[in-house]
N, C-alpha and C positions, 0 to 999 in steps of 0.2 A: 765792330764786337766789343769793348771795355777790358782790359781784360780784372778777373776778379779777384778779391783782398783772401789771407790770413788769415787766422784768429789762431795762436793756438797757446800752450797754456796745460793748467794743473788742472784736477777739478778741486777744489779750496787748495786752501791755503797754510790754515791752522790746525797743523799739527805735531805734534809735541817729538815725534820722534825724528824730526830735522829738525830739532833746538843742535843736536853736535854736531847732526853733517849737511846740509846746506845753506842751514841756519845759523853756523857754526856765528859765535860771536858780535850776531847781529841782535840789537833788542825785540821783544815781541810787538812794542806795537811799531812796529816799523818793518814791518815780515812781510804786511801788505807792497808799499813802497819798494821794497828790493826785488819786488815777480816784476814788477813792474818794469824796472827795468832791464828786467828781460827777459821776457818773456809779453809776448802784446795782445795777452787776455785771459783770463781768469776763466773759472766757471766756478758759480758759488754751491756749492751743496748747502752750508745748512736753509735753506731757502728750500728741502727739502721736508725738518724738522721742522721748523717752529716758524713763525709772522715774525722777521726784523723790521726795526725800527727805522719809522722815514728817517730821522738823523741819520742811523748807523750805515744806511746806503747813502744819503748823501756826503758824509765823512768819506767810503768807502772813494766815491766821486769825484771829491776832491783830494784824495791822495794819490793816484792816475794817470798820464799824464793825455792831451788830447783826443791824441789817435785811440786809446787804448780803450778794451771792449768785455766790457759783463755780458757773458751767463746765468741762466739761474736756472734750477730746481723746479718745476711746478710744486706746489708741500701734496707730500704723503697721502692729507687728504682724499683728492681729488682723484688720482692715483691706484691709489692700494684697499685703504679706507671705502668711498663709494665707486670704485670700475668706470671711473667714466661715469659714473652719472653723479656732477651734482648742476642744482641753481647754477643756474646762469649767475646768482647775486656769489658765486664762490670762485668765477675765474674772474666774475671784474672784481671782488680782496683783494686775489690776491695782485693784480694791475697795476689794486692803486698801494698797494702796500710797494712792492717798485717802483713805482711810480720817483720819486727821486733821486731816480741814476742814469734820471732822465737819456741822452742819447745816446751816456756808455752801454744804456742795455740793448744787448745785440738779438738775445736767443736767453727762449723759455723752452728747457727740457721736456718731457713727461717720461717721464722712468717708470712703465711698468711693467709689474707683477711676474717673474716668471712664466707662474700658474695660474695669469691672465690668462684663458682660449682668443681666440679671431671675437668681431664679435661686431657686425658692420653695420647694426642698427646703433648702436650707444659710441659709436668713435665717428659715425657723420652728426650724433647730434650734439656730438662735444665737438666734432670742430664746427657748427655753426654757433655756440659756445662762441669760441675762441675769438670768434666774430668782433666780439669786444675789445678786442683788444693788440686794432692793427700798427703796423710799421716796426712790431721787430715779428724775426722769426722764430714761429713753435717746432720743434725736432719728435717725435714723436720712438724709442726705443724700447722697441717692440723686443721682449724679452722668448717668448712662445712662437715655435711654427708654421705655427695653423695663418696669424698673420701674414709670413713670406707667398700673398701671389698676386693673383693680377686687377682684384673686386679691390685686397686694401689700399693697393698702390693706385687702383683712379680716384678713390677718394681723396687721395692724399694729392695725385696733384689737381685738380680740384680745388681743393680748399688750397693749393703750390705749401701744403705743408711740407717740413723735412722728415727723409727716416733717416734717423738716426745709425751709420754703421760700427757698431758693437759688438769689440772684435771680446771676447774672454775665451777660457777654456771650462767653464759652465754652461755655455748656454749661446748658438747658432749664430753665425750672424746674420744679417739681410741689406745686400748694400745694392738695392734701392737708388735709381738718382731721379725723387719729386717733384723740385722745385729747384730754384736758383740756389739756391745752401746746401751744402756736405757738411753735413756734420758728422762727425767724428770722437768715440770714447775709447779710447783705449787702458783698459781693464787686466794689462796682460794674459796671453797667449795659452802658457806653459801652467800658472796656478792663477788664477784671474784673484787682482790685488794686493798682491808678489812679485809676480816676478819680472822681473828690464823685458827690453826688447835691444834684441842684436843689433851693427851695426846697417845687415843685410837686408834686415826688416825695416826698419829708419829706411833707409838707402827709399825702403820700396814703396811706405807711406809718405816719403818726401816725393817721387815720380809721381805719386798719384796726384796730388795735390798741387803738385806746377798742373801737370796737365788736367784739372778741376779749372787752376786757376785760369792757364792758356784758354778753356772752353767759355769763360765770362760770368765763370762759378766763386761764386765765395765758397770759403774751406773755414769753418770750423773745428776743431784738431783736441781734446784735450785727453792727457794722460791720469786713468785712477786707477796706476800701478805702485801706491804709495806706501806700502805697509812696509814699506825695506828703504821705502825713502829712493825709490828707481824713478817717478815722476820726476821732476824740476830737474832734473838729468836728463831726461828724457829729449821731453821737448828744449832742451835748450840745444843739443842734437841736433831734430827735428829742425827750429827753424835755421840754423846752419845752412843744414842741409838744402831747404827751401831760397837761403837767400843765397847760397849758390849755385845753382836750376837758372 
């Protein structure tokens, strides 16, 4: 069994609040390159809100090393407005818009609203739609606890979809593993989007990542505790811990 790979970075990188901290002295046009030198992956947040131009994706693709990877967030039209009930063409449109990332696109995150409760029928229909978008990992961030059960896990396993381990203060975490990829989002578990992670907590996440890799699983970890600039520093610390392990 081959060892899994790890992809660790932040959820987004174009944060004005990082300008005087993490990006101090770095021109904004070089922020992506600066991140790519320090992280192994990045989650693209902007795709949740808008359609990004192909030439922008191509520029990002060409700005990072060959082994660097991106994850993108599925558009909120599919998850929040249509609530997993879009036409297949909507999934194809998102797929085609991101095609310029090429092999550097490793995963797509489908973040569900915290108010959206379990709907097995819609989940299964959406899973069928995702078959038009192979060769990437599809992960679901379930925030309402009604999703956290064996029936949902069975559908996820059948379609090789990943459960996002979503660590936050204002919704619960479901630590199910349903495919050969583990997807983790660390939002801050004291104050969501704001609090940093302690050395002990980072050591625990590093131990989990190393264990999953040793079991042959690929692992994505993205820090979304960006409000006070903790995310990039936490990501760097976690990468160092995993390397040491």
